[in-house]
C-alpha positions, 0 to 999 in steps of 0.5 A: 162411230158418230152420227148427226141428228137434225129435224123439222127443216120444212124445205120448199123450193131453194129460192124459198128456203135459202136460210134452211139450205144454208143451215144444212150447209153449216151442219154438213161442214161441221160434220166434215170437220169432225169426221161424221158422215151420216146425217139423220133427219128425223122427220119433216124434211119437207114442208106440208104438201111440198113434193118437189124433191129434185133440188134437195136431191141435187144438193145431196149429190154434191156431198156424195163424193166425200161420203156423206149420207142422208138418212131420212125419216118421214114426218107428219108433214112429209109422210109420202116420202118413200125409199124410191123417192130419190135416185141418189145413192147417198139418200136413204129413206126409212118408210118402214120401221127398221133396225140398222147396225152401222159399222164400227158401232155398239148401238144399233138405231131403230128408225121409226117413220111417222104413221098417222093414227099410230103410236111409236110404241106400236111400231117398236113392239114387233122389233122387241126381240131384237132390242137389247135393253139399254143397247139401242137408239130410237130415232123417230118423229112424234110427241113425247108425252112425258112432258107437261108442256105442250111442245109444238103450239103451232100443231095442237093435238097429238102426233104419233106419241111416245110414252113413259111406259114405252121407255120402261118396256123397251128400254132404249139407251137414248131417244132422238125425236123430231116434230118439236121445233124447240130444242128439248132435253129430258134425261136420255130423250132429246129433240134437236129442234129445227136447224133454223127458226121458221118464224120469230116465235122460234127463238134462240140459237139453233143446234144439231146433235152428234151421237157416238154409237160406240159409247152413247155420248151425245154432244150439242153443236150450234148451227150458224144460221142466217137469222136469230129470233128472240121475243123477250117478254118483260115485266114492269111493276110500280116502284121508285126504281122502275127505270133501273129495274127494267134496265137490269131485267133487259141486261140480264135477258140480253146476257142470257142470249150469249150473242157475239157481235156477229150474231147481234147483227143478224138478230131479229127481236119482237119486244113485249112488256106487261105490267103496271107503270107510272110513266109509259113514255119513259118506259118506251125510252128505256126499252129503246135505249137498252136495245139500241145495239140491235138494228132489227126490232120487229114491229113496234114495241108492244106495250098493250099489256102495260097499264097506268098505275097513278093512284098513290094509295094503290101503288103503296099497297102494290109495293107491299104485295110485291115485296111479300111475293118476292120473298116467298119460297115457292114450290118449283111446280107453282107459277113463276113469281112474275105471273103471281105478281101480275095476277095480284096487281090485276086484282089491286088495279083492275084491268 
């Protein structure tokens, strides 16, 4: 038996959330095509302080006759969701931690709702006797503290954390969490990410997850969204081949997005460039030409982080420094070379 996971939809009214409902429709159609009938929404289905659930309930009723069920975990934005918040039979809300054994599955799922001031480990603890090591799935909403990267910059602080110690003690076979809007995979722990970027800072293609409860096989599926966001941060250094260097950097960035012609049409981009150049006007022309197949550039190209490098002696020094840094064999835990180069150039040029 397979189930699907998404999270952090942040619904408001249907009129305000057209793109989000369309993303849900796409997920549900792909579920139908692959014979999956359970969608788990791991928290923040609704936006903060939004408590009008009727439109979503009517949406779910449209899938009731074909056997689609919506299994909802309350998140930090919608902690007030209760098992009695909906009348539709195909909507199940886990307002209390519950271990669920689905039919035709080997791995039960422990659903853990968000609790302010609690940790996920504290919610798991009372269930430990029913959890076979490496024989159950954790579905919850909160922060994974095993990452050194702050996962949700729009919500600083810690929300119902899960620790490495929790995983060592309780030994889930796999963990699927909500709360972080960016997709994240680390060993057997995953954030599906939000099914549609909530603003231009939530970039890249979106996804949902499909998990087979018989063998713990996890698959990633792309969500066809109304809009795709990208905000590339480019770098420029003083050199004879500035134009070629920047063109190659942009080409590699665009290739990495792996967009179809249809996806290019709905892509919205915000461009920022940092560094030092001998000709800011020429730089702007290169960027405009390199992104000309994209029709939706958000605001003007941000060149506020670019400084003029027109001192011959300093330029010669910077070239030698850049060449030296580029040839360094850096430890993966150190800052990336672009950051080191920019810091070095700031020392050379000032600014």
